[in-house]
C-alpha positions as CSV (number, residue, x, y, z in Angstrom):
1,M,-9.6,24.0,1.2
2,N,-11.5,20.7,1.5
3,A,-10.2,17.6,3.2
4,P,-8.6,15.0,0.9
5,G,-11.1,12.7,-0.7
6,Q,-14.0,15.1,-0.5
7,G,-13.9,16.4,-4.0
8,G,-12.1,19.7,-3.1
9,V,-9.0,21.2,-4.4
10,T,-6.7,20.0,-1.7
11,R,-3.2,19.7,-3.1
12,G,-0.3,17.6,-2.0
13,G,-1.3,14.3,-3.3
14,G,-0.3,11.7,-0.7
15,G,3.4,11.8,-0.2
16,D,4.6,10.8,-3.7
17,G,6.0,14.2,-4.6
18,R,3.1,15.1,-6.9
19,D,1.1,18.3,-6.4
20,E,-2.3,17.1,-7.6
21,T,-5.8,17.0,-6.3
22,V,-7.6,13.7,-5.6
23,E,-9.4,14.1,-8.9
24,E,-6.2,14.8,-10.8
25,R,-4.6,11.8,-9.2
26,A,-7.6,9.6,-10.2
27,D,-7.5,11.0,-13.7
28,R,-3.8,10.2,-14.0
29,Q,-4.2,6.7,-12.5
30,W,-7.1,6.0,-14.8
31,Q,-5.0,7.0,-17.9
32,E,-2.1,4.8,-16.7
33,L,-4.4,1.9,-16.0
34,I,-6.1,2.1,-19.4
35,Q,-2.7,2.1,-21.2
36,E,-1.8,-1.1,-19.2
37,I,-5.2,-2.7,-20.0
38,R,-4.8,-2.1,-23.7
39,V,-1.7,-4.3,-23.8
40,A,-3.3,-7.2,-21.9
41,Q,-6.7,-6.9,-23.7
42,T,-5.1,-7.3,-27.1
43,G,-3.2,-10.4,-26.0
44,V,-6.1,-12.0,-24.3
45,Q,-8.5,-11.2,-27.2
46,I,-6.2,-12.7,-29.8
47,L,-5.6,-15.8,-27.7
48,F,-9.3,-16.2,-26.9
49,G,-10.2,-15.8,-30.6
50,F,-7.7,-18.5,-31.6
51,L,-9.0,-20.8,-28.9
52,L,-12.6,-20.4,-30.1
53,T,-11.7,-21.6,-33.6
54,V,-10.0,-24.8,-32.4
55,A,-13.3,-26.7,-31.8
56,F,-14.2,-26.2,-35.4
57,T,-11.1,-27.9,-36.8
58,P,-11.1,-31.5,-38.0
59,A,-8.2,-32.3,-35.6
60,F,-10.3,-31.3,-32.5
61,H,-12.6,-34.3,-33.0
62,G,-9.7,-36.7,-32.8
63,L,-8.5,-35.3,-29.4
64,A,-8.6,-37.5,-26.4
65,T,-11.2,-36.7,-23.7
66,T,-8.5,-35.4,-21.4
67,D,-7.3,-32.9,-24.1
68,K,-10.8,-31.8,-24.8
69,T,-11.4,-31.2,-21.1
70,I,-8.1,-29.1,-20.9
71,Y,-9.4,-27.2,-24.0
72,I,-12.7,-26.5,-22.4
73,V,-11.1,-25.3,-19.2
74,T,-8.7,-23.1,-21.3
75,V,-11.6,-21.5,-23.2
76,V,-13.5,-20.8,-20.0
77,L,-10.4,-19.2,-18.5
78,G,-9.8,-17.1,-21.6
79,S,-13.4,-16.0,-21.5
80,L,-13.1,-15.0,-17.8
81,A,-9.9,-13.2,-18.5
82,T,-11.5,-11.3,-21.4
83,G,-14.4,-10.3,-19.2
84,A,-12.1,-9.1,-16.4
85,L,-9.9,-7.1,-18.7
86,I,-12.8,-5.4,-20.5
87,G,-14.7,-4.9,-17.3
88,P,-12.9,-1.6,-16.4
89,V,-14.1,0.0,-19.6
90,A,-17.7,-1.0,-18.9
91,F,-17.3,0.0,-15.2
92,H,-16.0,3.5,-16.2
93,R,-18.8,4.0,-18.8
94,I,-21.5,3.1,-16.3
95,V,-20.2,5.3,-13.5
96,S,-18.9,8.1,-15.6
97,G,-20.1,11.5,-14.4
98,R,-21.0,10.2,-10.9
99,R,-17.9,11.8,-9.3
100,I,-16.5,8.5,-8.0
101,K,-13.4,8.4,-10.2
102,P,-11.1,7.3,-7.3
103,E,-13.4,4.4,-6.5
104,A,-13.7,3.5,-10.2
105,V,-9.9,3.5,-10.5
106,A,-9.6,1.2,-7.5
107,W,-12.3,-1.3,-8.9
108,A,-10.7,-1.1,-12.4
109,A,-7.3,-2.0,-10.8
110,R,-8.8,-5.0,-9.1
111,L,-10.5,-6.2,-12.2
112,T,-7.2,-5.7,-14.2
113,F,-5.3,-7.7,-11.6
114,T,-7.9,-10.5,-11.7
115,G,-7.7,-10.4,-15.5
116,L,-4.0,-10.8,-15.4
117,V,-4.2,-13.8,-13.1
118,L,-6.8,-15.4,-15.4
119,L,-4.6,-14.6,-18.4
120,L,-1.8,-16.3,-16.6
121,A,-3.9,-19.4,-16.1
122,T,-5.2,-19.2,-19.8
123,C,-1.7,-19.0,-21.2
124,T,-0.5,-21.8,-19.0
125,A,-3.4,-24.1,-19.9
126,A,-3.1,-23.3,-23.6
127,L,0.6,-24.1,-23.6
128,F,-0.1,-27.3,-21.7
129,L,-2.7,-28.4,-24.2
130,V,-0.6,-27.5,-27.3
131,L,2.5,-29.2,-25.9
132,R,0.5,-32.3,-24.9
133,V,-1.0,-32.6,-28.4
134,A,2.2,-31.7,-30.3
135,T,4.7,-33.9,-28.4
136,H,3.0,-36.5,-26.1
137,N,6.2,-36.1,-24.1
138,A,6.6,-36.7,-20.4
139,L,8.6,-33.5,-20.2
140,V,5.5,-31.4,-21.0
141,P,4.5,-30.7,-17.4
142,W,8.1,-29.7,-16.6
143,L,8.3,-27.4,-19.6
144,V,5.0,-25.8,-18.7
145,A,6.1,-25.4,-15.1
146,G,9.2,-23.6,-16.3
147,V,7.2,-21.2,-18.4
148,L,4.7,-20.7,-15.6
149,A,7.7,-19.9,-13.3
150,W,8.9,-17.4,-15.9
151,Y,5.4,-15.7,-16.1
152,L,5.2,-15.5,-12.3
153,L,8.7,-14.0,-12.1
154,C,8.0,-11.4,-14.8
155,W,4.4,-10.5,-14.0
156,F,4.4,-10.7,-10.2
157,A,7.7,-11.5,-8.4
158,L,9.8,-8.8,-10.0
159,P,7.2,-6.0,-9.6
160,L,6.5,-7.1,-6.0
161,W,10.3,-7.2,-5.2
162,A,10.6,-3.7,-6.6
163,R,7.6,-2.5,-4.6
164,V,8.9,-4.0,-1.4
165,R,12.4,-2.7,-2.0
166,D,11.0,0.8,-2.7
167,T,8.6,0.8,0.3
168,G,11.4,2.0,2.7
169,N,11.9,5.0,0.5
170,R,8.3,6.2,0.5
171,N,6.4,8.2,3.1
172,D,3.0,6.5,2.3
173,G,4.2,3.0,2.9
174,G,4.4,2.3,-0.8
175,R,0.6,2.1,-1.3
176,T,-0.6,3.0,-4.7
177,V,-3.5,2.0,-6.9
C-alpha cells in the first residue's frame, strides 16, 4: 500500500468514516462541488445578464451619477463573480488527466468560495441600486443592511456555526474541502 496522497490505493479516507482512496475522495468532492456550483452559476449568470441590459434602457440615461457609479460597480462585481464561479470548470478542463484531482478540488473550492463572496456583493449592490432608484427613501441603506445580514446568516454564519459545533465530534478537526 502507498502512503496517503501518493496516488496509491490506501483506504481509510481521513477519519470521516468513509473507506475511500485519495482519488475516490477527490472524485466525490469534485462531484459535490460541481453540483453546488451549478446552483450559484445559474443565479449569477441570470443576474449578470439582467445587469448588462440595464445600460441599454432609456431610464438608464436619466440616472444620477451616483446611481450610474453604483451600477458600474455592480456590473463589475457580477462579472467577477461569474468568472470565479465558472473558473472551476475551466480549471478542471485544463488540468484534467494530470493526476492532480485533489489539488484541483482544493483550487475549485477556493474559486467557488470567492465567487460566493462576490455574488453576495453583487446581490447587495444590485438591491441597493434598485431600491435607491425605486424609492429614493432614507430607509434603503437599512433595508439593504437587513438583507445583507440575512445573506451572511444563511450563506456563512449558519454553516460556520454547524461546522464549529461539529468539530468536537470529528477525529480530523472538522477539516474538509
